[in-house]
All heavy atoms as atom14 arrays in JSON, in Angstrom:
{
  "sequence": "MLQISSPGGWECFVEDMFEAGPRLTVDGRLDPARLNRIARRHGITYEEPTG",
  "atom14_mask": [
    [1, 1, 1, 1, 1, 1, 1, 1, 0, 0, 0, 0, 0, 0],
    [1, 1, 1, 1, 1, 1, 1, 1, 0, 0, 0, 0, 0, 0],
    [1, 1, 1, 1, 1, 1, 1, 1, 1, 0, 0, 0, 0, 0],
    [1, 1, 1, 1, 1, 1, 1, 1, 0, 0, 0, 0, 0, 0],
    [1, 1, 1, 1, 1, 1, 0, 0, 0, 0, 0, 0, 0, 0],
    [1, 1, 1, 1, 1, 1, 0, 0, 0, 0, 0, 0, 0, 0],
    [1, 1, 1, 1, 1, 1, 1, 0, 0, 0, 0, 0, 0, 0],
    [1, 1, 1, 1, 0, 0, 0, 0, 0, 0, 0, 0, 0, 0],
    [1, 1, 1, 1, 0, 0, 0, 0, 0, 0, 0, 0, 0, 0],
    [1, 1, 1, 1, 1, 1, 1, 1, 1, 1, 1, 1, 1, 1],
    [1, 1, 1, 1, 1, 1, 1, 1, 1, 0, 0, 0, 0, 0],
    [1, 1, 1, 1, 1, 1, 0, 0, 0, 0, 0, 0, 0, 0],
    [1, 1, 1, 1, 1, 1, 1, 1, 1, 1, 1, 0, 0, 0],
    [1, 1, 1, 1, 1, 1, 1, 0, 0, 0, 0, 0, 0, 0],
    [1, 1, 1, 1, 1, 1, 1, 1, 1, 0, 0, 0, 0, 0],
    [1, 1, 1, 1, 1, 1, 1, 1, 0, 0, 0, 0, 0, 0],
    [1, 1, 1, 1, 1, 1, 1, 1, 0, 0, 0, 0, 0, 0],
    [1, 1, 1, 1, 1, 1, 1, 1, 1, 1, 1, 0, 0, 0],
    [1, 1, 1, 1, 1, 1, 1, 1, 1, 0, 0, 0, 0, 0],
    [1, 1, 1, 1, 1, 0, 0, 0, 0, 0, 0, 0, 0, 0],
    [1, 1, 1, 1, 0, 0, 0, 0, 0, 0, 0, 0, 0, 0],
    [1, 1, 1, 1, 1, 1, 1, 0, 0, 0, 0, 0, 0, 0],
    [1, 1, 1, 1, 1, 1, 1, 1, 1, 1, 1, 0, 0, 0],
    [1, 1, 1, 1, 1, 1, 1, 1, 0, 0, 0, 0, 0, 0],
    [1, 1, 1, 1, 1, 1, 1, 0, 0, 0, 0, 0, 0, 0],
    [1, 1, 1, 1, 1, 1, 1, 0, 0, 0, 0, 0, 0, 0],
    [1, 1, 1, 1, 1, 1, 1, 1, 0, 0, 0, 0, 0, 0],
    [1, 1, 1, 1, 0, 0, 0, 0, 0, 0, 0, 0, 0, 0],
    [1, 1, 1, 1, 1, 1, 1, 1, 1, 1, 1, 0, 0, 0],
    [1, 1, 1, 1, 1, 1, 1, 1, 0, 0, 0, 0, 0, 0],
    [1, 1, 1, 1, 1, 1, 1, 1, 0, 0, 0, 0, 0, 0],
    [1, 1, 1, 1, 1, 1, 1, 0, 0, 0, 0, 0, 0, 0],
    [1, 1, 1, 1, 1, 0, 0, 0, 0, 0, 0, 0, 0, 0],
    [1, 1, 1, 1, 1, 1, 1, 1, 1, 1, 1, 0, 0, 0],
    [1, 1, 1, 1, 1, 1, 1, 1, 0, 0, 0, 0, 0, 0],
    [1, 1, 1, 1, 1, 1, 1, 1, 0, 0, 0, 0, 0, 0],
    [1, 1, 1, 1, 1, 1, 1, 1, 1, 1, 1, 0, 0, 0],
    [1, 1, 1, 1, 1, 1, 1, 1, 0, 0, 0, 0, 0, 0],
    [1, 1, 1, 1, 1, 0, 0, 0, 0, 0, 0, 0, 0, 0],
    [1, 1, 1, 1, 1, 1, 1, 1, 1, 1, 1, 0, 0, 0],
    [1, 1, 1, 1, 1, 1, 1, 1, 1, 1, 1, 0, 0, 0],
    [1, 1, 1, 1, 1, 1, 1, 1, 1, 1, 0, 0, 0, 0],
    [1, 1, 1, 1, 0, 0, 0, 0, 0, 0, 0, 0, 0, 0],
    [1, 1, 1, 1, 1, 1, 1, 1, 0, 0, 0, 0, 0, 0],
    [1, 1, 1, 1, 1, 1, 1, 0, 0, 0, 0, 0, 0, 0],
    [1, 1, 1, 1, 1, 1, 1, 1, 1, 1, 1, 1, 0, 0],
    [1, 1, 1, 1, 1, 1, 1, 1, 1, 0, 0, 0, 0, 0],
    [1, 1, 1, 1, 1, 1, 1, 1, 1, 0, 0, 0, 0, 0],
    [1, 1, 1, 1, 1, 1, 1, 0, 0, 0, 0, 0, 0, 0],
    [1, 1, 1, 1, 1, 1, 1, 0, 0, 0, 0, 0, 0, 0],
    [1, 1, 1, 1, 0, 0, 0, 0, 0, 0, 0, 0, 0, 0]
  ],
  "atom14_positions": [
    [[106.68, -34.82, -1.4], [105.31, -35.06, -1.03], [104.78, -36.18, -1.91], [105.08, -36.25, -3.09], [104.48, -33.79, -1.22], [103.04, -34.02, -0.87], [102.05, -32.53, -0.71], [101.78, -32.02, -2.37], [0.0, 0.0, 0.0], [0.0, 0.0, 0.0], [0.0, 0.0, 0.0], [0.0, 0.0, 0.0], [0.0, 0.0, 0.0], [0.0, 0.0, 0.0]],
    [[103.99, -37.01, -1.32], [103.33, -38.1, -2.04], [101.83, -37.96, -1.84], [101.37, -37.81, -0.7], [103.8, -39.46, -1.52], [103.05, -40.68, -2.05], [103.29, -40.84, -3.54], [103.48, -41.91, -1.29], [0.0, 0.0, 0.0], [0.0, 0.0, 0.0], [0.0, 0.0, 0.0], [0.0, 0.0, 0.0], [0.0, 0.0, 0.0], [0.0, 0.0, 0.0]],
    [[101.1, -37.97, -2.93], [99.64, -37.94, -2.84], [99.1, -39.14, -3.56], [99.51, -39.42, -4.69], [99.06, -36.67, -3.45], [97.55, -36.69, -3.42], [96.92, -35.47, -3.99], [97.48, -34.38, -3.92], [95.74, -35.61, -4.55], [0.0, 0.0, 0.0], [0.0, 0.0, 0.0], [0.0, 0.0, 0.0], [0.0, 0.0, 0.0], [0.0, 0.0, 0.0]],
    [[98.19, -39.81, -2.93], [97.51, -40.94, -3.55], [96.04, -40.6, -3.63], [95.42, -40.29, -2.61], [97.73, -42.24, -2.75], [99.22, -42.55, -2.68], [96.94, -43.39, -3.37], [99.58, -43.71, -1.78], [0.0, 0.0, 0.0], [0.0, 0.0, 0.0], [0.0, 0.0, 0.0], [0.0, 0.0, 0.0], [0.0, 0.0, 0.0], [0.0, 0.0, 0.0]],
    [[95.48, -40.61, -4.83], [94.07, -40.31, -5.02], [93.37, -41.54, -5.55], [93.87, -42.21, -6.46], [93.9, -39.17, -6.03], [94.52, -38.0, -5.56], [0.0, 0.0, 0.0], [0.0, 0.0, 0.0], [0.0, 0.0, 0.0], [0.0, 0.0, 0.0], [0.0, 0.0, 0.0], [0.0, 0.0, 0.0], [0.0, 0.0, 0.0], [0.0, 0.0, 0.0]],
    [[92.23, -41.83, -4.97], [91.46, -42.99, -5.41], [90.0, -42.58, -5.5], [89.48, -41.96, -4.57], [91.63, -44.12, -4.4], [90.88, -45.24, -4.79], [0.0, 0.0, 0.0], [0.0, 0.0, 0.0], [0.0, 0.0, 0.0], [0.0, 0.0, 0.0], [0.0, 0.0, 0.0], [0.0, 0.0, 0.0], [0.0, 0.0, 0.0], [0.0, 0.0, 0.0]],
    [[89.33, -42.87, -6.57], [89.84, -43.56, -7.75], [90.77, -42.66, -8.55], [90.8, -41.45, -8.35], [88.58, -43.89, -8.54], [87.6, -42.84, -8.17], [87.93, -42.47, -6.73], [0.0, 0.0, 0.0], [0.0, 0.0, 0.0], [0.0, 0.0, 0.0], [0.0, 0.0, 0.0], [0.0, 0.0, 0.0], [0.0, 0.0, 0.0], [0.0, 0.0, 0.0]],
    [[91.5, -43.26, -9.44], [92.45, -42.53, -10.27], [91.74, -41.59, -11.24], [90.53, -41.61, -11.39], [0.0, 0.0, 0.0], [0.0, 0.0, 0.0], [0.0, 0.0, 0.0], [0.0, 0.0, 0.0], [0.0, 0.0, 0.0], [0.0, 0.0, 0.0], [0.0, 0.0, 0.0], [0.0, 0.0, 0.0], [0.0, 0.0, 0.0], [0.0, 0.0, 0.0]],
    [[92.5, -40.76, -11.89], [91.97, -39.84, -12.88], [92.16, -38.38, -12.51], [92.1, -37.51, -13.37], [0.0, 0.0, 0.0], [0.0, 0.0, 0.0], [0.0, 0.0, 0.0], [0.0, 0.0, 0.0], [0.0, 0.0, 0.0], [0.0, 0.0, 0.0], [0.0, 0.0, 0.0], [0.0, 0.0, 0.0], [0.0, 0.0, 0.0], [0.0, 0.0, 0.0]],
    [[92.37, -38.11, -11.21], [92.54, -36.74, -10.76], [93.74, -36.1, -11.45], [93.73, -34.92, -11.75], [92.71, -36.71, -9.24], [92.71, -35.35, -8.66], [91.62, -34.54, -8.45], [93.85, -34.6, -8.22], [92.02, -33.35, -7.9], [93.38, -33.35, -7.75], [95.21, -34.86, -8.18], [94.23, -32.38, -7.25], [96.06, -33.87, -7.67], [95.57, -32.66, -7.22]],
    [[94.74, -36.91, -11.75], [95.95, -36.39, -12.4], [95.63, -35.8, -13.77], [96.27, -34.85, -14.21], [97.03, -37.46, -12.49], [96.75, -38.59, -13.46], [95.81, -39.67, -12.95], [95.29, -39.58, -11.81], [95.6, -40.65, -13.69], [0.0, 0.0, 0.0], [0.0, 0.0, 0.0], [0.0, 0.0, 0.0], [0.0, 0.0, 0.0], [0.0, 0.0, 0.0]],
    [[94.61, -36.32, -14.45], [94.21, -35.78, -15.75], [93.6, -34.39, -15.58], [93.83, -33.5, -16.4], [93.22, -36.72, -16.43], [93.89, -38.35, -16.78], [0.0, 0.0, 0.0], [0.0, 0.0, 0.0], [0.0, 0.0, 0.0], [0.0, 0.0, 0.0], [0.0, 0.0, 0.0], [0.0, 0.0, 0.0], [0.0, 0.0, 0.0], [0.0, 0.0, 0.0]],
    [[92.85, -34.21, -14.5], [92.3, -32.89, -14.19], [93.43, -31.9, -13.94], [93.42, -30.77, -14.46], [91.38, -32.99, -12.98], [91.03, -31.67, -12.35], [90.33, -30.71, -13.05], [91.4, -31.41, -11.05], [90.02, -29.49, -12.47], [91.08, -30.2, -10.45], [90.39, -29.25, -11.16], [0.0, 0.0, 0.0], [0.0, 0.0, 0.0], [0.0, 0.0, 0.0]],
    [[94.43, -32.3, -13.17], [95.56, -31.42, -12.87], [96.3, -31.06, -14.15], [96.69, -29.91, -14.35], [96.49, -32.07, -11.83], [97.75, -31.25, -11.63], [95.76, -32.25, -10.5], [0.0, 0.0, 0.0], [0.0, 0.0, 0.0], [0.0, 0.0, 0.0], [0.0, 0.0, 0.0], [0.0, 0.0, 0.0], [0.0, 0.0, 0.0], [0.0, 0.0, 0.0]],
    [[96.49, -32.01, -15.04], [97.16, -31.73, -16.32], [96.38, -30.68, -17.11], [96.96, -29.77, -17.7], [97.31, -33.01, -17.13], [98.34, -33.96, -16.57], [98.37, -35.3, -17.29], [97.59, -35.51, -18.25], [99.18, -36.15, -16.89], [0.0, 0.0, 0.0], [0.0, 0.0, 0.0], [0.0, 0.0, 0.0], [0.0, 0.0, 0.0], [0.0, 0.0, 0.0]],
    [[95.04, -30.82, -17.13], [94.22, -29.83, -17.85], [94.31, -28.46, -17.21], [94.29, -27.43, -17.9], [92.77, -30.3, -17.92], [92.56, -31.44, -18.9], [93.5, -31.75, -19.66], [91.46, -32.0, -18.9], [0.0, 0.0, 0.0], [0.0, 0.0, 0.0], [0.0, 0.0, 0.0], [0.0, 0.0, 0.0], [0.0, 0.0, 0.0], [0.0, 0.0, 0.0]],
    [[94.41, -28.42, -15.86], [94.57, -27.15, -15.17], [95.88, -26.47, -15.57], [95.91, -25.27, -15.86], [94.57, -27.35, -13.65], [93.2, -27.48, -13.04], [93.26, -27.7, -11.25], [94.4, -26.46, -10.72], [0.0, 0.0, 0.0], [0.0, 0.0, 0.0], [0.0, 0.0, 0.0], [0.0, 0.0, 0.0], [0.0, 0.0, 0.0], [0.0, 0.0, 0.0]],
    [[96.95, -27.24, -15.58], [98.24, -26.68, -15.97], [98.22, -26.18, -17.41], [98.79, -25.15, -17.73], [99.37, -27.69, -15.78], [99.83, -27.82, -14.36], [99.71, -29.02, -13.69], [100.39, -26.75, -13.69], [100.14, -29.15, -12.38], [100.82, -26.86, -12.39], [100.69, -28.06, -11.73], [0.0, 0.0, 0.0], [0.0, 0.0, 0.0], [0.0, 0.0, 0.0]],
    [[97.55, -26.93, -18.27], [97.46, -26.52, -19.68], [96.7, -25.2, -19.81], [97.07, -24.34, -20.61], [96.77, -27.61, -20.49], [96.77, -27.35, -21.97], [96.18, -28.51, -22.74], [96.67, -29.64, -22.59], [95.2, -28.27, -23.48], [0.0, 0.0, 0.0], [0.0, 0.0, 0.0], [0.0, 0.0, 0.0], [0.0, 0.0, 0.0], [0.0, 0.0, 0.0]],
    [[95.65, -25.02, -19.02], [94.86, -23.78, -19.08], [95.64, -22.6, -18.5], [95.46, -21.46, -18.93], [93.55, -23.96, -18.31], [0.0, 0.0, 0.0], [0.0, 0.0, 0.0], [0.0, 0.0, 0.0], [0.0, 0.0, 0.0], [0.0, 0.0, 0.0], [0.0, 0.0, 0.0], [0.0, 0.0, 0.0], [0.0, 0.0, 0.0], [0.0, 0.0, 0.0]],
    [[96.48, -22.89, -17.52], [97.35, -21.86, -16.94], [96.61, -20.63, -16.43], [95.58, -20.75, -15.76], [0.0, 0.0, 0.0], [0.0, 0.0, 0.0], [0.0, 0.0, 0.0], [0.0, 0.0, 0.0], [0.0, 0.0, 0.0], [0.0, 0.0, 0.0], [0.0, 0.0, 0.0], [0.0, 0.0, 0.0], [0.0, 0.0, 0.0], [0.0, 0.0, 0.0]],
    [[97.12, -19.46, -16.76], [96.56, -18.21, -16.21], [95.14, -17.91, -16.66], [94.5, -17.04, -16.1], [97.53, -17.13, -16.69], [98.48, -17.75, -17.62], [98.31, -19.23, -17.56], [0.0, 0.0, 0.0], [0.0, 0.0, 0.0], [0.0, 0.0, 0.0], [0.0, 0.0, 0.0], [0.0, 0.0, 0.0], [0.0, 0.0, 0.0], [0.0, 0.0, 0.0]],
    [[94.63, -18.63, -17.64], [93.24, -18.39, -18.06], [92.25, -18.78, -16.96], [91.08, -18.44, -17.03], [92.93, -19.18, -19.33], [93.69, -18.69, -20.54], [93.24, -19.42, -21.79], [93.25, -20.86, -21.59], [94.05, -21.71, -22.2], [94.92, -21.28, -23.07], [93.99, -23.0, -21.96], [0.0, 0.0, 0.0], [0.0, 0.0, 0.0], [0.0, 0.0, 0.0]],
    [[92.72, -19.51, -15.95], [91.84, -19.91, -14.84], [91.79, -18.88, -13.73], [91.09, -19.07, -12.75], [92.33, -21.24, -14.24], [92.24, -22.47, -15.13], [92.81, -23.68, -14.41], [90.81, -22.72, -15.54], [0.0, 0.0, 0.0], [0.0, 0.0, 0.0], [0.0, 0.0, 0.0], [0.0, 0.0, 0.0], [0.0, 0.0, 0.0], [0.0, 0.0, 0.0]],
    [[92.52, -17.81, -13.88], [92.62, -16.84, -12.79], [92.0, -15.49, -13.14], [91.87, -15.12, -14.31], [94.09, -16.6, -12.39], [94.79, -16.03, -13.5], [94.76, -17.88, -11.96], [0.0, 0.0, 0.0], [0.0, 0.0, 0.0], [0.0, 0.0, 0.0], [0.0, 0.0, 0.0], [0.0, 0.0, 0.0], [0.0, 0.0, 0.0], [0.0, 0.0, 0.0]],
    [[91.61, -14.79, -12.09], [91.16, -13.4, -12.18], [91.91, -12.67, -11.07], [91.85, -13.08, -9.91], [89.64, -13.28, -11.97], [89.23, -11.81, -11.9], [88.88, -13.99, -13.07], [0.0, 0.0, 0.0], [0.0, 0.0, 0.0], [0.0, 0.0, 0.0], [0.0, 0.0, 0.0], [0.0, 0.0, 0.0], [0.0, 0.0, 0.0], [0.0, 0.0, 0.0]],
    [[92.65, -11.66, -11.44], [93.46, -10.9, -10.48], [94.39, -11.8, -9.67], [94.56, -11.63, -8.47], [92.57, -10.08, -9.54], [91.78, -9.01, -10.29], [92.31, -8.48, -11.3], [90.65, -8.7, -9.88], [0.0, 0.0, 0.0], [0.0, 0.0, 0.0], [0.0, 0.0, 0.0], [0.0, 0.0, 0.0], [0.0, 0.0, 0.0], [0.0, 0.0, 0.0]],
    [[94.93, -12.83, -10.32], [95.9, -13.7, -9.68], [95.31, -14.79, -8.79], [96.05, -15.55, -8.17], [0.0, 0.0, 0.0], [0.0, 0.0, 0.0], [0.0, 0.0, 0.0], [0.0, 0.0, 0.0], [0.0, 0.0, 0.0], [0.0, 0.0, 0.0], [0.0, 0.0, 0.0], [0.0, 0.0, 0.0], [0.0, 0.0, 0.0], [0.0, 0.0, 0.0]],
    [[93.99, -14.9, -8.75], [93.35, -15.93, -7.93], [92.54, -16.86, -8.82], [91.96, -16.42, -9.82], [92.42, -15.28, -6.91], [93.18, -14.32, -5.99], [92.28, -13.76, -4.97], [92.12, -14.81, -3.95], [91.52, -14.64, -2.82], [90.97, -13.48, -2.53], [91.43, -15.61, -1.95], [0.0, 0.0, 0.0], [0.0, 0.0, 0.0], [0.0, 0.0, 0.0]],
    [[92.5, -18.15, -8.44], [91.68, -19.09, -9.2], [90.23, -18.65, -9.2], [89.68, -18.29, -8.16], [91.77, -20.49, -8.6], [92.98, -21.33, -8.97], [92.97, -22.64, -8.19], [93.04, -21.6, -10.45], [0.0, 0.0, 0.0], [0.0, 0.0, 0.0], [0.0, 0.0, 0.0], [0.0, 0.0, 0.0], [0.0, 0.0, 0.0], [0.0, 0.0, 0.0]],
    [[89.62, -18.67, -10.37], [88.21, -18.33, -10.5], [87.42, -19.65, -10.53], [87.58, -20.44, -11.46], [87.99, -17.55, -11.79], [86.54, -17.23, -12.06], [85.72, -17.28, -11.12], [86.22, -16.91, -13.22], [0.0, 0.0, 0.0], [0.0, 0.0, 0.0], [0.0, 0.0, 0.0], [0.0, 0.0, 0.0], [0.0, 0.0, 0.0], [0.0, 0.0, 0.0]],
    [[86.59, -19.91, -9.5], [85.87, -21.19, -9.45], [85.03, -21.47, -10.69], [84.95, -22.61, -11.13], [84.98, -21.06, -8.21], [85.67, -20.05, -7.36], [86.33, -19.1, -8.32], [0.0, 0.0, 0.0], [0.0, 0.0, 0.0], [0.0, 0.0, 0.0], [0.0, 0.0, 0.0], [0.0, 0.0, 0.0], [0.0, 0.0, 0.0], [0.0, 0.0, 0.0]],
    [[84.42, -20.45, -11.27], [83.61, -20.67, -12.47], [84.47, -21.17, -13.62], [84.09, -22.11, -14.34], [82.89, -19.39, -12.87], [0.0, 0.0, 0.0], [0.0, 0.0, 0.0], [0.0, 0.0, 0.0], [0.0, 0.0, 0.0], [0.0, 0.0, 0.0], [0.0, 0.0, 0.0], [0.0, 0.0, 0.0], [0.0, 0.0, 0.0], [0.0, 0.0, 0.0]],
    [[85.63, -20.59, -13.79], [86.54, -21.03, -14.86], [87.12, -22.41, -14.54], [87.26, -23.25, -15.42], [87.66, -20.02, -15.05], [87.17, -18.7, -15.57], [88.27, -17.69, -15.68], [87.74, -16.39, -16.07], [88.49, -15.37, -16.41], [89.81, -15.48, -16.4], [87.95, -14.24, -16.76], [0.0, 0.0, 0.0], [0.0, 0.0, 0.0], [0.0, 0.0, 0.0]],
    [[87.45, -22.62, -13.28], [87.98, -23.91, -12.86], [86.95, -25.02, -13.07], [87.29, -26.11, -13.54], [88.39, -23.84, -11.39], [88.98, -25.09, -10.77], [90.28, -25.47, -11.47], [89.22, -24.87, -9.3], [0.0, 0.0, 0.0], [0.0, 0.0, 0.0], [0.0, 0.0, 0.0], [0.0, 0.0, 0.0], [0.0, 0.0, 0.0], [0.0, 0.0, 0.0]],
    [[85.69, -24.73, -12.78], [84.64, -25.74, -12.93], [84.41, -26.15, -14.38], [83.96, -27.26, -14.64], [83.34, -25.28, -12.28], [83.33, -25.55, -10.8], [83.92, -26.53, -10.34], [82.68, -24.69, -10.05], [0.0, 0.0, 0.0], [0.0, 0.0, 0.0], [0.0, 0.0, 0.0], [0.0, 0.0, 0.0], [0.0, 0.0, 0.0], [0.0, 0.0, 0.0]],
    [[84.7, -25.28, -15.32], [84.56, -25.67, -16.73], [85.46, -26.86, -17.04], [85.09, -27.74, -17.82], [84.9, -24.5, -17.64], [83.86, -23.43, -17.65], [84.19, -22.33, -18.66], [83.54, -21.11, -18.22], [84.14, -19.94, -18.07], [85.42, -19.82, -18.36], [83.47, -18.89, -17.66], [0.0, 0.0, 0.0], [0.0, 0.0, 0.0], [0.0, 0.0, 0.0]],
    [[86.63, -26.87, -16.45], [87.56, -27.99, -16.65], [87.2, -29.14, -15.72], [87.19, -30.31, -16.12], [89.01, -27.54, -16.4], [89.42, -26.56, -17.48], [89.96, -28.73, -16.35], [90.77, -25.92, -17.27], [0.0, 0.0, 0.0], [0.0, 0.0, 0.0], [0.0, 0.0, 0.0], [0.0, 0.0, 0.0], [0.0, 0.0, 0.0], [0.0, 0.0, 0.0]],
    [[86.88, -28.81, -14.48], [86.6, -29.84, -13.47], [85.44, -30.74, -13.87], [85.5, -31.97, -13.67], [86.33, -29.19, -12.12], [0.0, 0.0, 0.0], [0.0, 0.0, 0.0], [0.0, 0.0, 0.0], [0.0, 0.0, 0.0], [0.0, 0.0, 0.0], [0.0, 0.0, 0.0], [0.0, 0.0, 0.0], [0.0, 0.0, 0.0], [0.0, 0.0, 0.0]],
    [[84.38, -30.17, -14.45], [83.21, -30.96, -14.82], [83.55, -32.09, -15.79], [82.92, -33.14, -15.75], [82.13, -30.05, -15.43], [81.35, -29.33, -14.39], [80.15, -28.58, -15.0], [79.81, -27.49, -14.11], [80.17, -26.22, -14.28], [80.85, -25.86, -15.33], [79.84, -25.31, -13.4], [0.0, 0.0, 0.0], [0.0, 0.0, 0.0], [0.0, 0.0, 0.0]],
    [[84.51, -31.85, -16.65], [84.91, -32.9, -17.61], [85.45, -34.12, -16.89], [85.5, -35.21, -17.45], [85.99, -32.37, -18.55], [85.49, -31.37, -19.55], [86.6, -31.01, -20.49], [87.21, -29.77, -20.0], [88.27, -29.21, -20.52], [88.89, -29.77, -21.54], [88.75, -28.09, -20.04], [0.0, 0.0, 0.0], [0.0, 0.0, 0.0], [0.0, 0.0, 0.0]],
    [[85.87, -33.93, -15.64], [86.48, -35.02, -14.87], [85.6, -35.45, -13.69], [86.06, -36.15, -12.8], [87.85, -34.57, -14.37], [88.77, -34.2, -15.48], [89.45, -35.13, -16.23], [89.09, -32.98, -16.01], [90.17, -34.51, -17.16], [89.96, -33.22, -17.05], [0.0, 0.0, 0.0], [0.0, 0.0, 0.0], [0.0, 0.0, 0.0], [0.0, 0.0, 0.0]],
    [[84.34, -35.0, -13.69], [83.42, -35.37, -12.63], [83.7, -34.7, -11.31], [83.36, -35.21, -10.25], [0.0, 0.0, 0.0], [0.0, 0.0, 0.0], [0.0, 0.0, 0.0], [0.0, 0.0, 0.0], [0.0, 0.0, 0.0], [0.0, 0.0, 0.0], [0.0, 0.0, 0.0], [0.0, 0.0, 0.0], [0.0, 0.0, 0.0], [0.0, 0.0, 0.0]],
    [[84.33, -33.52, -11.35], [84.7, -32.76, -10.16], [83.95, -31.44, -10.2], [83.81, -30.84, -11.26], [86.22, -32.5, -10.12], [86.99, -33.81, -10.11], [86.6, -31.62, -8.93], [88.48, -33.66, -10.37], [0.0, 0.0, 0.0], [0.0, 0.0, 0.0], [0.0, 0.0, 0.0], [0.0, 0.0, 0.0], [0.0, 0.0, 0.0], [0.0, 0.0, 0.0]],
    [[83.48, -30.97, -9.04], [82.83, -29.67, -8.96], [83.37, -28.94, -7.74], [83.42, -29.51, -6.65], [81.31, -29.8, -8.82], [80.81, -30.56, -9.92], [80.64, -28.44, -8.81], [0.0, 0.0, 0.0], [0.0, 0.0, 0.0], [0.0, 0.0, 0.0], [0.0, 0.0, 0.0], [0.0, 0.0, 0.0], [0.0, 0.0, 0.0], [0.0, 0.0, 0.0]],
    [[83.78, -27.71, -7.92], [84.22, -26.85, -6.82], [83.1, -25.87, -6.52], [82.45, -25.36, -7.43], [85.5, -26.11, -7.18], [86.71, -27.01, -7.17], [87.11, -27.67, -8.31], [87.4, -27.23, -5.99], [88.2, -28.52, -8.29], [88.49, -28.07, -5.96], [88.88, -28.72, -7.12], [89.96, -29.56, -7.09], [0.0, 0.0, 0.0], [0.0, 0.0, 0.0]],
    [[82.89, -25.61, -5.24], [81.86, -24.66, -4.84], [82.29, -23.25, -5.21], [83.45, -22.89, -5.05], [81.61, -24.72, -3.34], [80.94, -26.0, -2.91], [80.58, -25.97, -1.44], [80.45, -24.87, -0.86], [80.44, -27.06, -0.88], [0.0, 0.0, 0.0], [0.0, 0.0, 0.0], [0.0, 0.0, 0.0], [0.0, 0.0, 0.0], [0.0, 0.0, 0.0]],
    [[81.34, -22.49, -5.69], [81.59, -21.1, -6.02], [81.1, -20.24, -4.86], [80.07, -20.52, -4.26], [80.87, -20.72, -7.32], [81.39, -21.53, -8.5], [80.74, -21.14, -9.81], [80.47, -19.95, -10.02], [80.5, -22.04, -10.63], [0.0, 0.0, 0.0], [0.0, 0.0, 0.0], [0.0, 0.0, 0.0], [0.0, 0.0, 0.0], [0.0, 0.0, 0.0]],
    [[81.85, -19.19, -4.52], [81.43, -18.34, -3.4], [80.07, -17.69, -3.7], [79.76, -17.38, -4.84], [82.52, -17.29, -3.3], [83.47, -17.52, -4.4], [83.06, -18.74, -5.15], [0.0, 0.0, 0.0], [0.0, 0.0, 0.0], [0.0, 0.0, 0.0], [0.0, 0.0, 0.0], [0.0, 0.0, 0.0], [0.0, 0.0, 0.0], [0.0, 0.0, 0.0]],
    [[79.29, -17.5, -2.65], [78.01, -16.83, -2.81], [78.09, -15.44, -2.19], [78.87, -15.2, -1.29], [76.89, -17.63, -2.11], [77.22, -17.77, -0.73], [76.71, -19.0, -2.74], [0.0, 0.0, 0.0], [0.0, 0.0, 0.0], [0.0, 0.0, 0.0], [0.0, 0.0, 0.0], [0.0, 0.0, 0.0], [0.0, 0.0, 0.0], [0.0, 0.0, 0.0]],
    [[77.25, -14.57, -2.7], [77.15, -13.22, -2.14], [78.18, -12.35, -2.64], [78.83, -11.54, -2.42], [0.0, 0.0, 0.0], [0.0, 0.0, 0.0], [0.0, 0.0, 0.0], [0.0, 0.0, 0.0], [0.0, 0.0, 0.0], [0.0, 0.0, 0.0], [0.0, 0.0, 0.0], [0.0, 0.0, 0.0], [0.0, 0.0, 0.0], [0.0, 0.0, 0.0]]
  ]
}
């Protein structure tokens, strides 16, 4: 698979995600609140579920 992201920098976010590892999960699923702590450093925001 080949992915091209523009502008660049997304790869740094992915590296930080891998470094955080299982600390980003709750019950085996990514926790958006925990993910956003890392994402914000890279100008990325993931929506958190409501309700």
